[in-house]
N, C-alpha and C positions, 0 to 999 in steps of 0.2 A: 574333400577331394572332388566330389561331384560339382560343387559350387565353383571351384577353381577351373574345372574343365569347361563348365558352362560359360564362364567369363572369358576364357581363352577362345572359345568357339564364337561367342557373340562379338567380341572385339577383334580377334585375330583373323577370322575368316573373311570379313569384309575388307580388312586391310590387305590381306593376301590377294583378294579379287581385284582391289584397286591397283595394286602393283602388277597383277596379272594382265590388266589392260595395257600397261606399259610394255609388258613382255609381248603381248600381241602386236603392239606397235613395232617391236623388234622384228616380228615376222614381216611386217610391211616394209621395214628398212631393208630386209634381205631382198625382197622383191624389187625395191628401188635399185639396189646394187646390181641385180640381175639385168634390169632393163636399161639403165643408163650406161653409156660408154664411159671408159675410164676417166677422161678429162671432165665430163659432166658430173660423174660421181665424186671425183676429187673436190670439185667446187662445192657440191652438196655437203660433203664431210667437213670441209673447212668452214662453210657457212654455219653448219650446225654447232661447231665448236665456238665460233664467235657469238652465236645466239645464246649459248649457255653461259658464256663469260659475261655478256652484256646483262643477261637476266640476273646473275648473281650480284653484280655490282649495282644493278638497277633495283635494289631493294631486297634481293634474295637473302642477303646476309642479315637484314633487319627482320625478316620473317623468322629466322632462328630465335631471335629475341622474343618475338611475339609468341612463338611456340612454347618456349621455356617459361617466360614470365606469366603468360596467360594460363599456364597449367597449374599454377600455384593455388593454394587454398582460396576459394572464392571470397572476394570482398570488393568494396567500392574501389579501393586502390588498385587491386588486380585488374578490374575493368578499365580504370583510367590508364593504366600502363598498357593494356591491350589497345585501347583507342589511340594512344600516342604512337605506338609501334605501327599502326595502320597508316597514320598520317605521314610518318617518316618514310615508310616504304614507298608510298606514292610519290613523295617528293624526289626520292632517289631515282625512281623509274622514269620520271619526267626528265630529270637532269641527264641521265644516260641516253635516253632516246634523242634528246636535242643534240647531244654530243655526236651521236651516230650520224645525224643528218648534216651536221656541220663539217665533220672530219672523215666522212665516208671515202672521199677521194684519196686521202692519204693512206687509209687502210688498203684500198684497192691497189695502189702503186707498190705496196710492200710485197705483194705476191705477183710478180710479173708473169709467171707461167700459169696462174690460176685467176680467171676473171671473176671479180665480185661486182661487176657493173649492174646497178639497179637492185642489188640485194640488200645493202645496208638500210635503206628506208623501210623495207619490209621487216627487217630485224627489229628496228625501232618500234614498229607497230606490235610485234610479238612481245617485246619487253613490257609495253604498257598494258596490253591485254592479259599478259601472264601475271602481272602484279594484281590486277583486278580479280583474276580468278583465284589466286592463291590466298588472298587475305581472308575471305570468308571460309575457305577450306581449312585454314589453320585454326580459325575460331572453333569450327566444328571438332577438330581433332583435340583441342584443349579440353573439350567436354566429353572426349572419348566417343563421339558420335561417328564412328567409322562407317556405319551403314549408310548414312546420308552422303558422306564423302565418297563412298563407293558409287553411289548413283551418279554423281557429277563426273567422276572419273570415267565411268562407262559411257556417259553421254559425250564427253570430250573425245574418247576413242572412236565412237560411232561417227562423229562429225569428221574428224581428221582422217581416220582410217577409211571412212566411206568415200570421201573426196579423192584421196590419193589412190585408194584401191580402184576406183572407177577409172581414173586417169591411166593407171597401169593396165587395167583390163582392156581399155579402148586403144592403148598404144599411143596416148597423147601426152604422157609425162615426158617433159623435156629437161627439167632442171630444178634447182633449189627454190626458185621463186614460187612455184606452184605449191610446194610442200609448206613453205613458210606462210603463205596466205591461208592454207587450210588450217595450220596451227593457230593463227590469229582468230579464225572463225570458231575453232574448237574452244579456245580460251574464253571467248565471249559467251558461248553456250554454257560452259561450266560456271562462269561468273553469275549468270542469271539464275541458274538452279541453286548454286551455293548461297547466293544472296537471299533467295526466297527461304531457304532452309534455316538461315540464322535469324530470321525475323523475330523470333521469340527469345533468343538468347543474346542478341546484340544489345548493348547497353550504352547508347550514346549520351544518355543523361549523366553518366559518370564523368564525361568531359576529358580534358587533358590537363596536366599540371607539370610544374618544374621537376618535382620529385620523380614523376613517372618518366619524364624526358631524360633525366640524368641516368636512371636505371637502364632505360632502353639504349641510350648511346653507349653506356659503359659495356653492356653485354654485346651490343652490335659491333663495338670496336674489336672485341675478340673474335666475333663471328666473321667480321670482314677479313681479318688476318687469316683465320681458318679457311674461309671460303676462297680467298685469293690463292693461298698456298695449296689448298686442295685442288683448285682448278689447274694449277701449274703441274701437279704431279698426276692428275688424271687426264688432262687434255693437252698438255704441252707436247706430248708425243706427236699428235696429229699436226699441231701448229708448226712444230720443228721439222716434221717430215715434209710439210708443205714448202718449207724454206730450203731444206737441205737435200731433199730426195725428189725424184721425178714423180709426176702425178700418179703413175701406175702403182708406186709404192704406197702412196697415201690411200688409194682406193683399196688395195689388198689388205692393208692394216685395218682400215675402217670396217671392211667386210667381216674380218674376224672379231672385231670388237662388237659388232652388231649381234653376233651369235652369243658371245659370252655375257652381254649386257642383260640378257633375259634371266640369267642365273643370279646376277647381282640384285635383282628386284626383290628377292626373298628377304635379304637383310633390310632393305628399305621398308618393307611391310612390317617387319619386327620393330623397327625404330618408330614407326607411326604410333604404335601402341606404347612402347617403352618410355618415351619421353614424359608424357603426362603421368604415367603410373609411378615411375621412379621419382619424379619431381614432387609428387604429393606424398609419397612415402618418406622422402628425405625431409621435407618441411614439416611433416606431422610427427617426426620422432621415431619412425620405423626404419631406422638406418641399417640395422643388421641384415635385413632381407635384400638389400640392393644388389650385392654381388651375386647372391644366389639367383635372383631374378634375371640378372644379366647372363649368367652362365646357362640357365635354362633356355633363354632365348637363343643363345649361340647354338646349343644342342639341337633345338628344333629347326633352326635354319640349316645346319649341316645335314640333318636327317632328310630334309626335303630336297636339298640340292645335290646330295651326294651321287645319286644314280646318273644325273645329267653330267656332272663333273667327270665322272669315270668315263663316260662315253666320249666326251670332248678330248680327254687325255689319251685314251687308248685307240680311238678311231678318228683322229683329226683329219687325215687325208680323205677318208671315205665320206665323212660328214661334209667337209667343205666342197668336195667334188660333187656330191649329191645336191646340196643346197644351191650352189651357184652354177650348176650345170657345166662344170669344167673350168670356169673362171677362178683364178686365184689358187688353183690346186697346188702349185709349187710353193705356196706360202703357208702350207699346213703347219709348220712348226710354230707360227705365231698363235694359231688357234690352240694348240696343245699347251703352250706356255701360259696364255691368258686364262685358259680353262682351268688349269691346275691352281692358278692364283686365286680362284674363287673360294678355295677352302681357307685361305688366310684372311680374305677381306672381312668376314663377319666379326673377327676379333677386334680389328681396328674400328670398324663402323659402330658396333654396339657399345664398346667401351668409350668411344667418343661421346655417344649419346648419354651414357651413364655419368661420365665426367661432367658434362654440361648440366645434367639434371641435379648433380651434387654441387651446383654453383661454382664449378671450376671449368668454364669454357676455355680458359687459357691452356689447359692441358692439350686439348685438341689442336689449338693453334701451334703450340711448341712442337708437338709430334709431327704435324703436317708440314711445318716449316722445315724440319729435318728431312722429311720425305721429299719435299720440293727441291731442296738443294741436291739431294742424292740423284733425283730424277733428271734435273736439268744438266747436271755435270755429266752423268753417264750418257744422256742423249747426245750431248756435244761430241763425245768421243766415239759412241757406238753407231749412230745413225749413218755417218758418211761411209763407214766400211761395211756395215751389216744391214742397213736399211730398216725395214719394219721389224725384223727379228731383234735387232739391237734395241729398238724402242721398247719391244716387249720385255726384254731382260731388264732394261732400266726401270720399267714399271714394277717388275717383281721386287727389285731391290728397294724401291721407294715404298711400296705397300708393306713389306716385311718390317722395314725400319720404323715406319709410322705406327704400325700395330704394336710393336714391342714397346715403343715409347709411351703411347697413351695407356696401355695396360699397366705398365709399371707405375706411372704417375697416379692413375685413378685408384689402383689397389693400395698404394701407400697412403693416399689421402683418406680412403675409406677406413683403413686400419687405425689411423690416428684419431679420426672422429669417433669411431666405435669404442676404442679403448678409453677415451676421455669421458664417456657417458657414465 
């Protein structure tokens, strides 16, 4: 028991600190919302959603393959697979970045009330630097080196948070371009530190090969579907609000999401550790412990986030009024809805990771596809009449349906495999 606690502390605490740096960025996001006028903040929120989408298509979905396949039992083929995933990631990031440069004008014309002028080239830069930063980061995570990942994550926050924080302090923050430039600089700082930290475990001599490419593309294919559908049901609310609602609704909704996003980081920290642990247990024949490990992770996540969730649900008006100094106070129901939803998210998130670690990434794809269809459909009907509150309820329906689906599929697969041993 002491050994297990020591392992959880040594691996889990740095992961939690890493995600805590993202939570601290959530604080900066709140300050951004407080300083920028509604139209500028709506532009920032939309640009942020486009940035995330471009990053996912620009190699982010391949990084999932790198994380899973690189976490398997160490061998020359595992290293070759990891190398192949790195190359494929960079190719996709270059492709998406070039597409942003070529078709940025079309994207800008799609949102006549929100100007994206001059923003898409900076997003392209963020995509490239983000891929560079995340590749060595994932390699470190496959070796469960969460302490060194934490170092780079903290460095990234110091650079990005320091630049944007100074702009806020001096009153010179004017819009999304400044934040995106700070993000690109932070990515480069994290890349340099992560690249230095993997110098002893990176194995370029293993090369790349067709077998590795086939495995990477097969896993990445499911990851692409999962990533795309996941983006639809987590970010389509802001994109559709930008199209169907006035800028002030986009700003109010994004402000509430900035508060609840800090809670979601706890699940992300758990997944940083769970993927390599479950993947190795599964491929090493220790399959019976997988669900127990997953449920323990969910319990720890709920224990950590429960007090914050209760505060968001019980005192949403007071919190949003205090944090944003009177702005968006009339939209407190959005914060209460999204805050309560944080209790459901860990089930879908952690079982998606468990399913992928059990070599079933398609389970996450199928469940998120269901969620995406639910979310888009409800957004179409609810946003025109209810604005941000309608988008929040659509997100609730999407998350609940996705969590139920991936839990059912993963548990059924686990039972079949364990019973056949």
